[in-house]
Structures are given as C-alpha cells and as structure tokens.
PDB file with one MODEL, atoms N, CA, C and O in Angstrom:
MODEL        1
ATOM      1  N   UNK A   1      19.689   9.459  10.134  1.00  0.00           N
ATOM      2  CA  UNK A   1      18.715   9.470   9.493  1.00  0.00           C
ATOM      3  C   UNK A   1      18.957   8.997   7.804  1.00  0.00           C
ATOM      4  O   UNK A   1      19.708   9.555   7.005  1.00  0.00           O
ATOM      5  N   UNK A   2      18.416   8.262   7.650  1.00  0.00           N
ATOM      6  CA  UNK A   2      18.903   7.846   6.027  1.00  0.00           C
ATOM      7  C   UNK A   2      18.037   8.169   5.192  1.00  0.00           C
ATOM      8  O   UNK A   2      16.907   8.511   5.540  1.00  0.00           O
ATOM      9  N   UNK A   3      18.470   8.106   3.803  1.00  0.00           N
ATOM     10  CA  UNK A   3      17.680   8.558   2.928  1.00  0.00           C
ATOM     11  C   UNK A   3      16.404   7.950   2.781  1.00  0.00           C
ATOM     12  O   UNK A   3      16.533   6.730   2.874  1.00  0.00           O
ATOM     13  N   UNK A   4      15.263   8.282   2.596  1.00  0.00           N
ATOM     14  CA  UNK A   4      14.121   7.365   2.211  1.00  0.00           C
ATOM     15  C   UNK A   4      14.174   7.160   0.778  1.00  0.00           C
ATOM     16  O   UNK A   4      14.774   7.845  -0.050  1.00  0.00           O
ATOM     17  N   UNK A   5      13.399   6.026   0.580  1.00  0.00           N
ATOM     18  CA  UNK A   5      12.955   5.629  -1.108  1.00  0.00           C
ATOM     19  C   UNK A   5      12.323   6.490  -1.967  1.00  0.00           C
ATOM     20  O   UNK A   5      11.424   6.926  -1.248  1.00  0.00           O
ATOM     21  N   UNK A   6      12.223   6.933  -2.858  1.00  0.00           N
ATOM     22  CA  UNK A   6      11.606   7.474  -3.973  1.00  0.00           C
ATOM     23  C   UNK A   6      10.182   7.020  -3.555  1.00  0.00           C
ATOM     24  O   UNK A   6       9.871   5.891  -3.177  1.00  0.00           O
ATOM     25  N   UNK A   7       9.451   7.998  -3.677  1.00  0.00           N
ATOM     26  CA  UNK A   7       7.709   7.960  -3.484  1.00  0.00           C
ATOM     27  C   UNK A   7       7.544   7.223  -5.000  1.00  0.00           C
ATOM     28  O   UNK A   7       7.088   6.080  -5.048  1.00  0.00           O
ATOM     29  N   UNK A   8       7.776   7.642  -5.727  1.00  0.00           N
ATOM     30  CA  UNK A   8       7.372   6.566  -7.114  1.00  0.00           C
ATOM     31  C   UNK A   8       7.639   5.522  -7.313  1.00  0.00           C
ATOM     32  O   UNK A   8       7.017   4.978  -8.224  1.00  0.00           O
ATOM     33  N   UNK A   9       8.704   4.702  -6.563  1.00  0.00           N
ATOM     34  CA  UNK A   9       9.421   3.508  -6.354  1.00  0.00           C
ATOM     35  C   UNK A   9       8.526   2.818  -5.340  1.00  0.00           C
ATOM     36  O   UNK A   9       8.142   1.648  -5.354  1.00  0.00           O
ATOM     37  N   UNK A  10       8.188   4.076  -4.183  1.00  0.00           N
ATOM     38  CA  UNK A  10       7.160   2.766  -2.948  1.00  0.00           C
ATOM     39  C   UNK A  10       6.143   2.571  -3.697  1.00  0.00           C
ATOM     40  O   UNK A  10       5.721   1.421  -3.820  1.00  0.00           O
ATOM     41  N   UNK A  11       5.564   3.572  -4.318  1.00  0.00           N
ATOM     42  CA  UNK A  11       4.010   3.347  -5.159  1.00  0.00           C
ATOM     43  C   UNK A  11       3.903   2.232  -6.289  1.00  0.00           C
ATOM     44  O   UNK A  11       2.908   1.586  -6.617  1.00  0.00           O
ATOM     45  N   UNK A  12       5.264   2.181  -6.822  1.00  0.00           N
ATOM     46  CA  UNK A  12       4.958   0.695  -7.564  1.00  0.00           C
ATOM     47  C   UNK A  12       5.122  -0.226  -6.995  1.00  0.00           C
ATOM     48  O   UNK A  12       4.761  -1.276  -7.526  1.00  0.00           O
ATOM     49  N   UNK A  13       5.809  -0.271  -5.507  1.00  0.00           N
ATOM     50  CA  UNK A  13       6.211  -1.717  -5.085  1.00  0.00           C
ATOM     51  C   UNK A  13       4.727  -1.738  -4.469  1.00  0.00           C
ATOM     52  O   UNK A  13       4.396  -2.920  -4.365  1.00  0.00           O
ATOM     53  N   UNK A  14       3.592  -0.788  -3.971  1.00  0.00           N
ATOM     54  CA  UNK A  14       2.483  -0.786  -3.225  1.00  0.00           C
ATOM     55  C   UNK A  14       1.478  -1.592  -4.246  1.00  0.00           C
ATOM     56  O   UNK A  14       0.578  -2.375  -3.944  1.00  0.00           O
ATOM     57  N   UNK A  15       1.972  -1.097  -5.739  1.00  0.00           N
ATOM     58  CA  UNK A  15       0.990  -1.516  -6.809  1.00  0.00           C
ATOM     59  C   UNK A  15       1.226  -3.390  -6.628  1.00  0.00           C
ATOM     60  O   UNK A  15       0.479  -4.244  -6.151  1.00  0.00           O
ATOM     61  N   UNK A  16       2.294  -3.463  -7.111  1.00  0.00           N
ATOM     62  CA  UNK A  16       2.605  -5.180  -6.940  1.00  0.00           C
ATOM     63  C   UNK A  16       2.401  -5.759  -5.960  1.00  0.00           C
ATOM     64  O   UNK A  16       1.793  -6.829  -5.988  1.00  0.00           O
ATOM     65  N   UNK A  17       2.755  -5.330  -5.065  1.00  0.00           N
ATOM     66  CA  UNK A  17       2.701  -6.056  -3.431  1.00  0.00           C
ATOM     67  C   UNK A  17       1.458  -5.524  -2.325  1.00  0.00           C
ATOM     68  O   UNK A  17       1.804  -4.373  -2.059  1.00  0.00           O
ATOM     69  N   UNK A  18       0.406  -5.767  -1.697  1.00  0.00           N
ATOM     70  CA  UNK A  18      -0.219  -5.054  -0.896  1.00  0.00           C
ATOM     71  C   UNK A  18       0.495  -4.790   0.372  1.00  0.00           C
ATOM     72  O   UNK A  18       1.045  -5.654   1.056  1.00  0.00           O
ATOM     73  N   UNK A  19       0.460  -3.988   0.534  1.00  0.00           N
ATOM     74  CA  UNK A  19       1.043  -3.164   2.136  1.00  0.00           C
ATOM     75  C   UNK A  19       2.668  -2.814   1.942  1.00  0.00           C
ATOM     76  O   UNK A  19       3.184  -2.041   2.749  1.00  0.00           O
ATOM     77  N   UNK A  20       3.560  -3.460   0.736  1.00  0.00           N
ATOM     78  CA  UNK A  20       5.053  -3.339   0.877  1.00  0.00           C
ATOM     79  C   UNK A  20       5.474  -2.581   0.656  1.00  0.00           C
ATOM     80  O   UNK A  20       6.704  -2.533   0.646  1.00  0.00           O
ATOM     81  N   UNK A  21       4.566  -1.342   0.290  1.00  0.00           N
ATOM     82  CA  UNK A  21       4.770   0.112   0.157  1.00  0.00           C
ATOM     83  C   UNK A  21       5.396   0.539   1.437  1.00  0.00           C
ATOM     84  O   UNK A  21       6.539   0.937   1.660  1.00  0.00           O
ATOM     85  N   UNK A  22       4.272   0.343   2.308  1.00  0.00           N
ATOM     86  CA  UNK A  22       4.650   0.703   3.897  1.00  0.00           C
ATOM     87  C   UNK A  22       5.769   0.426   4.505  1.00  0.00           C
ATOM     88  O   UNK A  22       6.533   1.072   5.223  1.00  0.00           O
ATOM     89  N   UNK A  23       5.736  -0.920   3.996  1.00  0.00           N
ATOM     90  CA  UNK A  23       7.081  -1.699   4.703  1.00  0.00           C
ATOM     91  C   UNK A  23       8.441  -1.402   4.133  1.00  0.00           C
ATOM     92  O   UNK A  23       9.468  -1.499   4.805  1.00  0.00           O
ATOM     93  N   UNK A  24       8.412  -1.050   2.913  1.00  0.00           N
ATOM     94  CA  UNK A  24       9.758   0.037   2.447  1.00  0.00           C
ATOM     95  C   UNK A  24       9.937   0.925   2.826  1.00  0.00           C
ATOM     96  O   UNK A  24      11.114   1.284   2.819  1.00  0.00           O
ATOM     97  N   UNK A  25       8.847   1.906   3.430  1.00  0.00           N
ATOM     98  CA  UNK A  25       8.904   3.151   3.690  1.00  0.00           C
ATOM     99  C   UNK A  25       9.498   2.656   5.796  1.00  0.00           C
ATOM    100  O   UNK A  25       9.946   3.671   6.329  1.00  0.00           O
ATOM    101  N   UNK A  26       9.503   1.944   6.348  1.00  0.00           N
ATOM    102  CA  UNK A  26       9.902   1.717   7.261  1.00  0.00           C
ATOM    103  C   UNK A  26       8.107   1.280   8.506  1.00  0.00           C
ATOM    104  O   UNK A  26       7.928   1.182   9.720  1.00  0.00           O
ATOM    105  N   UNK A  27       7.564   1.205   7.758  1.00  0.00           N
ATOM    106  CA  UNK A  27       6.173   1.515   8.625  1.00  0.00           C
ATOM    107  C   UNK A  27       5.680  -0.128   8.502  1.00  0.00           C
ATOM    108  O   UNK A  27       4.719  -0.403   7.783  1.00  0.00           O
ATOM    109  N   UNK A  28       6.350  -1.103   9.193  1.00  0.00           N
ATOM    110  CA  UNK A  28       6.053  -2.681   9.415  1.00  0.00           C
ATOM    111  C   UNK A  28       5.065  -2.756   9.319  1.00  0.00           C
ATOM    112  O   UNK A  28       4.335  -3.020   8.364  1.00  0.00           O
ATOM    113  N   UNK A  29       4.823  -2.420  10.790  1.00  0.00           N
ATOM    114  CA  UNK A  29       3.506  -2.979  11.242  1.00  0.00           C
ATOM    115  C   UNK A  29       2.158  -2.455  10.400  1.00  0.00           C
ATOM    116  O   UNK A  29       1.245  -3.258  10.211  1.00  0.00           O
ATOM    117  N   UNK A  30       2.066  -1.133   9.918  1.00  0.00           N
ATOM    118  CA  UNK A  30       1.005  -0.878   9.145  1.00  0.00           C
ATOM    119  C   UNK A  30       1.036  -1.566   7.522  1.00  0.00           C
ATOM    120  O   UNK A  30      -0.054  -1.763   6.984  1.00  0.00           O
ATOM    121  N   UNK A  31       1.807  -1.778   7.071  1.00  0.00           N
ATOM    122  CA  UNK A  31       2.329  -2.573   5.800  1.00  0.00           C
ATOM    123  C   UNK A  31       1.422  -4.010   5.857  1.00  0.00           C
ATOM    124  O   UNK A  31       0.526  -4.451   5.136  1.00  0.00           O
ATOM    125  N   UNK A  32       2.182  -4.579   7.219  1.00  0.00           N
ATOM    126  CA  UNK A  32       1.069  -6.045   6.848  1.00  0.00           C
ATOM    127  C   UNK A  32       0.279  -6.238   7.754  1.00  0.00           C
ATOM    128  O   UNK A  32       0.027  -7.391   8.104  1.00  0.00           O
ATOM    129  N   UNK A  33      -0.377  -5.021   8.428  1.00  0.00           N
ATOM    130  CA  UNK A  33      -2.091  -4.902   8.273  1.00  0.00           C
ATOM    131  C   UNK A  33      -2.905  -4.664   7.512  1.00  0.00           C
ATOM    132  O   UNK A  33      -4.076  -5.042   7.552  1.00  0.00           O
ATOM    133  N   UNK A  34      -2.223  -3.784   6.452  1.00  0.00           N
ATOM    134  CA  UNK A  34      -2.889  -3.668   5.028  1.00  0.00           C
ATOM    135  C   UNK A  34      -2.954  -5.472   4.015  1.00  0.00           C
ATOM    136  O   UNK A  34      -3.792  -6.124   3.392  1.00  0.00           O
ATOM    137  N   UNK A  35      -1.763  -5.569   4.337  1.00  0.00           N
ATOM    138  CA  UNK A  35      -1.687  -7.202   3.395  1.00  0.00           C
ATOM    139  C   UNK A  35      -2.810  -8.311   4.030  1.00  0.00           C
ATOM    140  O   UNK A  35      -3.449  -9.228   3.514  1.00  0.00           O
ATOM    141  N   UNK A  36      -2.730  -7.778   5.375  1.00  0.00           N
ATOM    142  CA  UNK A  36      -3.868  -8.971   6.153  1.00  0.00           C
ATOM    143  C   UNK A  36      -4.860  -9.002   5.744  1.00  0.00           C
ATOM    144  O   UNK A  36      -5.432  -9.943   5.193  1.00  0.00           O
ATOM    145  N   UNK A  37      -5.433  -7.325   6.084  1.00  0.00           N
ATOM    146  CA  UNK A  37      -7.097  -7.273   5.843  1.00  0.00           C
ATOM    147  C   UNK A  37      -7.332  -7.173   4.003  1.00  0.00           C
ATOM    148  O   UNK A  37      -8.405  -7.173   3.401  1.00  0.00           O
ATOM    149  N   UNK A  38      -5.703  -7.082   3.335  1.00  0.00           N
ATOM    150  CA  UNK A  38      -6.233  -7.374   1.932  1.00  0.00           C
ATOM    151  C   UNK A  38      -6.656  -9.011   2.175  1.00  0.00           C
ATOM    152  O   UNK A  38      -7.776  -9.454   1.918  1.00  0.00           O
ATOM    153  N   UNK A  39      -5.998  -9.479   2.494  1.00  0.00           N
ATOM    154  CA  UNK A  39      -6.061 -10.999   2.180  1.00  0.00           C
ATOM    155  C   UNK A  39      -7.514 -11.064   2.737  1.00  0.00           C
ATOM    156  O   UNK A  39      -8.386 -11.253   1.888  1.00  0.00           O
ATOM    157  N   UNK A  40      -7.913 -10.934   4.054  1.00  0.00           N
ATOM    158  CA  UNK A  40      -9.355 -11.338   4.457  1.00  0.00           C
ATOM    159  C   UNK A  40     -10.453 -11.121   4.309  1.00  0.00           C
ATOM    160  O   UNK A  40     -11.392 -11.755   4.790  1.00  0.00           O
ATOM    161  N   UNK A  41     -10.515  -9.752   3.297  1.00  0.00           N
ATOM    162  CA  UNK A  41     -11.494  -8.878   2.776  1.00  0.00           C
ATOM    163  C   UNK A  41     -11.962  -9.808   1.212  1.00  0.00           C
ATOM    164  O   UNK A  41     -13.056  -9.984   0.676  1.00  0.00           O
ATOM    165  N   UNK A  42     -10.747 -10.197   0.898  1.00  0.00           N
ATOM    166  CA  UNK A  42     -10.891 -11.043  -0.642  1.00  0.00           C
ATOM    167  C   UNK A  42     -11.401 -12.517  -0.268  1.00  0.00           C
ATOM    168  O   UNK A  42     -12.188 -13.204  -0.920  1.00  0.00           O
ATOM    169  N   UNK A  43     -10.763 -12.836   0.937  1.00  0.00           N
ATOM    170  CA  UNK A  43     -11.433 -14.253   1.576  1.00  0.00           C
ATOM    171  C   UNK A  43     -13.218 -13.973   1.705  1.00  0.00           C
ATOM    172  O   UNK A  43     -14.152 -14.638   1.258  1.00  0.00           O
ATOM    173  N   UNK A  44     -13.207 -13.278   2.147  1.00  0.00           N
ATOM    174  CA  UNK A  44     -14.732 -12.901   2.579  1.00  0.00           C
ATOM    175  C   UNK A  44     -15.796 -12.681   1.239  1.00  0.00           C
ATOM    176  O   UNK A  44     -16.917 -13.126   0.994  1.00  0.00           O
ATOM    177  N   UNK A  45     -14.966 -11.869   0.587  1.00  0.00           N
ATOM    178  CA  UNK A  45     -16.025 -11.754  -0.276  1.00  0.00           C
ATOM    179  C   UNK A  45     -16.087 -12.841  -1.295  1.00  0.00           C
ATOM    180  O   UNK A  45     -17.107 -13.108  -1.930  1.00  0.00           O
ATOM    181  N   UNK A  46     -14.963 -13.444  -1.416  1.00  0.00           N
ATOM    182  CA  UNK A  46     -15.262 -14.763  -2.222  1.00  0.00           C
ATOM    183  C   UNK A  46     -15.819 -15.811  -1.669  1.00  0.00           C
ATOM    184  O   UNK A  46     -15.818 -16.906  -2.232  1.00  0.00           O
ATOM    185  N   UNK A  47     -16.400 -15.588  -0.414  1.00  0.00           N
ATOM    186  CA  UNK A  47     -17.100 -16.552   0.026  1.00  0.00           C
ATOM    187  C   UNK A  47     -18.497 -16.312   0.450  1.00  0.00           C
ATOM    188  O   UNK A  47     -19.207 -17.115   1.056  1.00  0.00           O
ATOM    189  N   UNK A  48     -18.858 -14.954   0.014  1.00  0.00           N
ATOM    190  CA  UNK A  48     -20.010 -14.649  -0.061  1.00  0.00           C
ATOM    191  C   UNK A  48     -20.643 -14.085  -1.087  1.00  0.00           C
ATOM    192  O   UNK A  48     -21.471 -13.174  -1.057  1.00  0.00           O
ATOM    193  N   UNK A  49     -20.212 -14.674  -2.001  1.00  0.00           N
ATOM    194  CA  UNK A  49     -20.481 -14.207  -3.382  1.00  0.00           C
ATOM    195  C   UNK A  49     -20.751 -15.357  -4.281  1.00  0.00           C
ATOM    196  O   UNK A  49     -20.228 -16.456  -4.102  1.00  0.00           O
ATOM    197  N   UNK A  50     -21.436 -15.139  -5.087  1.00  0.00           N
ATOM    198  CA  UNK A  50     -21.916 -16.586  -5.798  1.00  0.00           C
ATOM    199  C   UNK A  50     -20.993 -16.578  -6.871  1.00  0.00           C
ATOM    200  O   UNK A  50     -20.418 -15.532  -7.172  1.00  0.00           O
ATOM    201  N   UNK A  51     -20.729 -17.970  -7.668  1.00  0.00           N
ATOM    202  CA  UNK A  51     -19.988 -18.291  -8.780  1.00  0.00           C
ATOM    203  C   UNK A  51     -20.315 -17.386  -9.875  1.00  0.00           C
ATOM    204  O   UNK A  51     -19.370 -17.102 -10.610  1.00  0.00           O
ATOM    205  N   UNK A  52     -21.347 -16.919 -10.118  1.00  0.00           N
ATOM    206  CA  UNK A  52     -21.766 -16.010 -11.524  1.00  0.00           C
ATOM    207  C   UNK A  52     -21.099 -14.834 -11.541  1.00  0.00           C
ATOM    208  O   UNK A  52     -21.202 -14.155 -12.563  1.00  0.00           O
ATOM    209  N   UNK A  53     -20.366 -14.394 -10.546  1.00  0.00           N
ATOM    210  CA  UNK A  53     -19.782 -13.358  -9.971  1.00  0.00           C
ATOM    211  C   UNK A  53     -18.348 -12.593 -11.133  1.00  0.00           C
ATOM    212  O   UNK A  53     -17.885 -13.580 -11.703  1.00  0.00           O
ATOM    213  N   UNK A  54     -17.905 -11.870 -11.414  1.00  0.00           N
ATOM    214  CA  UNK A  54     -16.708 -11.713 -11.884  1.00  0.00           C
ATOM    215  C   UNK A  54     -15.508 -11.839 -11.084  1.00  0.00           C
ATOM    216  O   UNK A  54     -15.672 -11.928  -9.867  1.00  0.00           O
ATOM    217  N   UNK A  55     -14.309 -11.862 -11.557  1.00  0.00           N
ATOM    218  CA  UNK A  55     -13.363 -11.770 -10.463  1.00  0.00           C
ATOM    219  C   UNK A  55     -13.405 -10.714  -9.996  1.00  0.00           C
ATOM    220  O   UNK A  55     -13.080 -10.781  -8.811  1.00  0.00           O
ATOM    221  N   UNK A  56     -13.632  -9.766 -10.294  1.00  0.00           N
ATOM    222  CA  UNK A  56     -13.515  -8.513  -9.422  1.00  0.00           C
ATOM    223  C   UNK A  56     -14.233  -8.243  -8.604  1.00  0.00           C
ATOM    224  O   UNK A  56     -13.964  -7.495  -7.665  1.00  0.00           O
ATOM    225  N   UNK A  57     -15.666  -8.998  -8.868  1.00  0.00           N
ATOM    226  CA  UNK A  57     -16.909  -8.793  -8.051  1.00  0.00           C
ATOM    227  C   UNK A  57     -16.437  -9.991  -6.762  1.00  0.00           C
ATOM    228  O   UNK A  57     -16.587  -9.761  -5.562  1.00  0.00           O
ATOM    229  N   UNK A  58     -15.940 -11.078  -7.242  1.00  0.00           N
ATOM    230  CA  UNK A  58     -15.441 -12.119  -6.334  1.00  0.00           C
ATOM    231  C   UNK A  58     -14.275 -11.765  -5.129  1.00  0.00           C
ATOM    232  O   UNK A  58     -13.977 -12.359  -4.093  1.00  0.00           O
ATOM    233  N   UNK A  59     -13.908 -10.875  -5.581  1.00  0.00           N
ATOM    234  CA  UNK A  59     -12.903 -10.271  -4.540  1.00  0.00           C
ATOM    235  C   UNK A  59     -12.684  -8.959  -4.186  1.00  0.00           C
ATOM    236  O   UNK A  59     -11.663  -8.636  -3.580  1.00  0.00           O
ATOM    237  N   UNK A  60     -13.676  -8.039  -4.554  1.00  0.00           N
ATOM    238  CA  UNK A  60     -13.678  -6.526  -4.183  1.00  0.00           C
ATOM    239  C   UNK A  60     -13.560  -6.251  -2.987  1.00  0.00           C
ATOM    240  O   UNK A  60     -12.750  -5.324  -3.005  1.00  0.00           O
ATOM    241  N   UNK A  61     -13.841  -6.448  -1.902  1.00  0.00           N
ATOM    242  CA  UNK A  61     -13.564  -6.305  -0.212  1.00  0.00           C
ATOM    243  C   UNK A  61     -11.837  -6.143  -0.449  1.00  0.00           C
ATOM    244  O   UNK A  61     -11.241  -5.068  -0.378  1.00  0.00           O
ATOM    245  N   UNK A  62     -11.300  -7.274  -0.701  1.00  0.00           N
ATOM    246  CA  UNK A  62      -9.673  -6.684  -0.817  1.00  0.00           C
ATOM    247  C   UNK A  62      -8.848  -6.089  -1.642  1.00  0.00           C
ATOM    248  O   UNK A  62      -7.678  -5.764  -1.437  1.00  0.00           O
ATOM    249  N   UNK A  63      -9.698  -5.912  -2.885  1.00  0.00           N
ATOM    250  CA  UNK A  63      -9.418  -4.894  -4.112  1.00  0.00           C
ATOM    251  C   UNK A  63      -9.157  -3.890  -3.195  1.00  0.00           C
ATOM    252  O   UNK A  63      -8.057  -3.452  -2.858  1.00  0.00           O
ATOM    253  N   UNK A  64     -10.516  -3.487  -2.731  1.00  0.00           N
ATOM    254  CA  UNK A  64     -10.866  -1.954  -2.039  1.00  0.00           C
ATOM    255  C   UNK A  64      -9.816  -1.393  -1.246  1.00  0.00           C
ATOM    256  O   UNK A  64      -9.309  -0.284  -1.418  1.00  0.00           O
ATOM    257  N   UNK A  65      -9.395  -2.601   0.020  1.00  0.00           N
ATOM    258  CA  UNK A  65      -8.200  -2.253   0.997  1.00  0.00           C
ATOM    259  C   UNK A  65      -7.240  -2.144   0.204  1.00  0.00           C
ATOM    260  O   UNK A  65      -6.717  -1.042   0.371  1.00  0.00           O
ATOM    261  N   UNK A  66      -6.738  -2.732  -0.582  1.00  0.00           N
ATOM    262  CA  UNK A  66      -5.518  -2.407  -1.537  1.00  0.00           C
ATOM    263  C   UNK A  66      -5.713  -1.290  -2.070  1.00  0.00           C
ATOM    264  O   UNK A  66      -4.805  -0.491  -1.845  1.00  0.00           O
ATOM    265  N   UNK A  67      -6.818  -0.791  -2.897  1.00  0.00           N
ATOM    266  CA  UNK A  67      -6.343   0.469  -3.451  1.00  0.00           C
ATOM    267  C   UNK A  67      -6.793   1.949  -2.527  1.00  0.00           C
ATOM    268  O   UNK A  67      -6.947   3.087  -2.971  1.00  0.00           O
ATOM    269  N   UNK A  68      -6.962   1.340  -0.777  1.00  0.00           N
ATOM    270  CA  UNK A  68      -6.794   2.572  -0.053  1.00  0.00           C
ATOM    271  C   UNK A  68      -5.485   2.751   0.011  1.00  0.00           C
ATOM    272  O   UNK A  68      -5.023   3.889  -0.065  1.00  0.00           O
ATOM    273  N   UNK A  69      -4.533   1.446   0.189  1.00  0.00           N
ATOM    274  CA  UNK A  69      -3.552   1.731   0.705  1.00  0.00           C
ATOM    275  C   UNK A  69      -2.459   2.408  -0.439  1.00  0.00           C
ATOM    276  O   UNK A  69      -1.513   3.125  -0.115  1.00  0.00           O
ATOM    277  N   UNK A  70      -2.657   2.184  -1.250  1.00  0.00           N
ATOM    278  CA  UNK A  70      -1.800   2.804  -2.714  1.00  0.00           C
ATOM    279  C   UNK A  70      -1.591   4.309  -2.255  1.00  0.00           C
ATOM    280  O   UNK A  70      -0.457   4.570  -1.854  1.00  0.00           O
ATOM    281  N   UNK A  71      -2.445   5.248  -2.255  1.00  0.00           N
ATOM    282  CA  UNK A  71      -2.465   6.786  -1.794  1.00  0.00           C
ATOM    283  C   UNK A  71      -1.662   6.951  -0.413  1.00  0.00           C
ATOM    284  O   UNK A  71      -0.829   7.832  -0.196  1.00  0.00           O
ATOM    285  N   UNK A  72      -2.088   5.878   0.540  1.00  0.00           N
ATOM    286  CA  UNK A  72      -1.625   6.174   1.855  1.00  0.00           C
ATOM    287  C   UNK A  72       0.451   6.011   1.488  1.00  0.00           C
ATOM    288  O   UNK A  72       1.352   6.846   1.420  1.00  0.00           O
ATOM    289  N   UNK A  73       0.411   4.838   1.377  1.00  0.00           N
ATOM    290  CA  UNK A  73       1.827   4.597   0.994  1.00  0.00           C
ATOM    291  C   UNK A  73       2.159   5.843   0.425  1.00  0.00           C
ATOM    292  O   UNK A  73       3.100   6.345   1.040  1.00  0.00           O
ATOM    293  N   UNK A  74       1.785   6.491  -0.444  1.00  0.00           N
ATOM    294  CA  UNK A  74       2.677   7.287  -1.619  1.00  0.00           C
ATOM    295  C   UNK A  74       2.648   8.539  -0.886  1.00  0.00           C
ATOM    296  O   UNK A  74       3.602   9.314  -0.954  1.00  0.00           O
ATOM    297  N   UNK A  75       1.301   8.866   0.023  1.00  0.00           N
ATOM    298  CA  UNK A  75       1.522   9.953   0.794  1.00  0.00           C
ATOM    299  C   UNK A  75       2.531  10.137   1.722  1.00  0.00           C
ATOM    300  O   UNK A  75       3.227  11.149   1.644  1.00  0.00           O
ATOM    301  N   UNK A  76       2.756   9.148   2.763  1.00  0.00           N
ATOM    302  CA  UNK A  76       3.752   8.965   3.706  1.00  0.00           C
ATOM    303  C   UNK A  76       5.173   9.098   3.205  1.00  0.00           C
ATOM    304  O   UNK A  76       6.056   9.801   3.697  1.00  0.00           O
ATOM    305  N   UNK A  77       5.264   8.176   1.967  1.00  0.00           N
ATOM    306  CA  UNK A  77       6.762   8.252   1.245  1.00  0.00           C
ATOM    307  C   UNK A  77       7.140   9.632   1.065  1.00  0.00           C
ATOM    308  O   UNK A  77       8.175  10.139   1.496  1.00  0.00           O
ATOM    309  N   UNK A  78       5.789  10.490   0.072  1.00  0.00           N
ATOM    310  CA  UNK A  78       6.308  11.484  -0.040  1.00  0.00           C
ATOM    311  C   UNK A  78       6.877  12.369   0.832  1.00  0.00           C
ATOM    312  O   UNK A  78       7.940  12.933   0.572  1.00  0.00           O
ATOM    313  N   UNK A  79       6.174  12.569   1.999  1.00  0.00           N
ATOM    314  CA  UNK A  79       5.972  13.137   3.025  1.00  0.00           C
ATOM    315  C   UNK A  79       7.443  13.291   3.665  1.00  0.00           C
ATOM    316  O   UNK A  79       8.022  14.373   3.752  1.00  0.00           O
ATOM    317  N   UNK A  80       7.985  12.013   4.118  1.00  0.00           N
ATOM    318  CA  UNK A  80       9.612  10.950   4.203  1.00  0.00           C
ATOM    319  C   UNK A  80      10.596  11.886   3.532  1.00  0.00           C
ATOM    320  O   UNK A  80      11.592  12.305   4.123  1.00  0.00           O
ATOM    321  N   UNK A  81      10.285  12.211   2.250  1.00  0.00           N
ATOM    322  CA  UNK A  81      11.248  12.485   1.203  1.00  0.00           C
ATOM    323  C   UNK A  81      11.445  14.274   1.445  1.00  0.00           C
ATOM    324  O   UNK A  81      12.528  14.843   1.574  1.00  0.00           O
ATOM    325  N   UNK A  82      10.140  14.898   1.459  1.00  0.00           N
ATOM    326  CA  UNK A  82      10.689  15.932   1.327  1.00  0.00           C
ATOM    327  C   UNK A  82      10.909  16.675   2.696  1.00  0.00           C
ATOM    328  O   UNK A  82      11.371  17.814   2.753  1.00  0.00           O
ATOM    329  N   UNK A  83      10.504  15.864   3.897  1.00  0.00           N
ATOM    330  CA  UNK A  83      11.455  16.270   5.349  1.00  0.00           C
ATOM    331  C   UNK A  83      12.751  15.979   5.159  1.00  0.00           C
ATOM    332  O   UNK A  83      13.651  16.684   5.617  1.00  0.00           O
ATOM    333  N   UNK A  84      12.926  15.032   4.543  1.00  0.00           N
ATOM    334  CA  UNK A  84      14.442  14.392   4.618  1.00  0.00           C
ATOM    335  C   UNK A  84      15.116  15.882   3.621  1.00  0.00           C
ATOM    336  O   UNK A  84      16.100  16.491   4.041  1.00  0.00           O
ATOM    337  N   UNK A  85      14.594  16.180   2.652  1.00  0.00           N
ATOM    338  CA  UNK A  85      15.684  16.982   1.674  1.00  0.00           C
ATOM    339  C   UNK A  85      15.239  18.585   2.493  1.00  0.00           C
ATOM    340  O   UNK A  85      16.011  19.541   2.415  1.00  0.00           O
ATOM    341  N   UNK A  86      14.400  18.640   2.971  1.00  0.00           N
ATOM    342  CA  UNK A  86      14.471  20.129   3.895  1.00  0.00           C
ATOM    343  C   UNK A  86      15.161  19.920   4.887  1.00  0.00           C
ATOM    344  O   UNK A  86      15.280  20.968   5.522  1.00  0.00           O
ATOM    345  N   UNK A  87      15.873  18.780   5.517  1.00  0.00           N
ATOM    346  CA  UNK A  87      16.544  19.090   6.725  1.00  0.00           C
ATOM    347  C   UNK A  87      17.852  19.059   6.439  1.00  0.00           C
ATOM    348  O   UNK A  87      18.687  19.619   7.149  1.00  0.00           O
ATOM    349  N   UNK A  88      18.187  18.288   5.190  1.00  0.00           N
ATOM    350  CA  UNK A  88      19.340  18.135   4.635  1.00  0.00           C
ATOM    351  C   UNK A  88      20.130  18.905   3.367  1.00  0.00           C
ATOM    352  O   UNK A  88      21.188  18.591   2.822  1.00  0.00           O
ATOM    353  N   UNK A  89      19.038  20.261   3.043  1.00  0.00           N
ATOM    354  CA  UNK A  89      19.543  20.715   1.887  1.00  0.00           C
ATOM    355  C   UNK A  89      19.452  20.458   0.511  1.00  0.00           C
ATOM    356  O   UNK A  89      19.913  21.063  -0.457  1.00  0.00           O
ATOM    357  N   UNK A  90      18.631  19.240   0.628  1.00  0.00           N
ATOM    358  CA  UNK A  90      18.749  18.778  -0.626  1.00  0.00           C
ATOM    359  C   UNK A  90      17.171  18.813  -1.564  1.00  0.00           C
ATOM    360  O   UNK A  90      16.047  18.498  -1.172  1.00  0.00           O
ATOM    361  N   UNK A  91      17.555  19.249  -2.721  1.00  0.00           N
ATOM    362  CA  UNK A  91      16.173  19.251  -3.123  1.00  0.00           C
ATOM    363  C   UNK A  91      16.175  18.523  -4.837  1.00  0.00           C
ATOM    364  O   UNK A  91      17.026  18.666  -5.715  1.00  0.00           O
ATOM    365  N   UNK A  92      15.192  17.920  -4.858  1.00  0.00           N
ATOM    366  CA  UNK A  92      15.046  17.095  -6.195  1.00  0.00           C
ATOM    367  C   UNK A  92      14.574  17.610  -7.441  1.00  0.00           C
ATOM    368  O   UNK A  92      14.500  16.874  -8.425  1.00  0.00           O
TER     369      UNK A  92
ENDMDL
END
C-alpha cells in the first residue's frame, strides 16, 4: 500500500476542482460522479432561474453538490492517512 496523499492537499484540490479530491485518493468513480452532478445541477439551476438572479443563485444547485463533496473528500483522505499511519507505525 502506498502512502496516501495529505488530507489538506486533497481538500485544496477538491476546492479548486469538483471531484478531483476523490480522484486523488483513488476513488475515481466517486470523484467523477461528483464532478458530473456538479455540472448537471449547475446547468439545471441556470436554465430554471431568471437572468436577474445573481451568479450564485443561477448556479446554486451545482455549488451545493460541490460543497457536499468537500468534507467528504477530506474525511476519506484523513481516514486513509490515519489508517496508513497506524499500520506502518508512522505518526504525523
């Protein structure tokens, strides 16, 4: 088992690109699903709102999915990190 990436780095990547924090931890399918649904819900909310809504209002659905993915990516990366440290006797 290779050493998992640092959980904070995973969180940073997840903040910059939706779903890529999961991909970084080896959960490709979950990460791509988050990226896909972020895009789908951004488009859906954009199409169902009026032009006088703010940027956040017009993209709220996708931003919500993206926000849900952040703690999930961090938590999974942190669990991987702690598990690795316990198995290999390394403590950060």
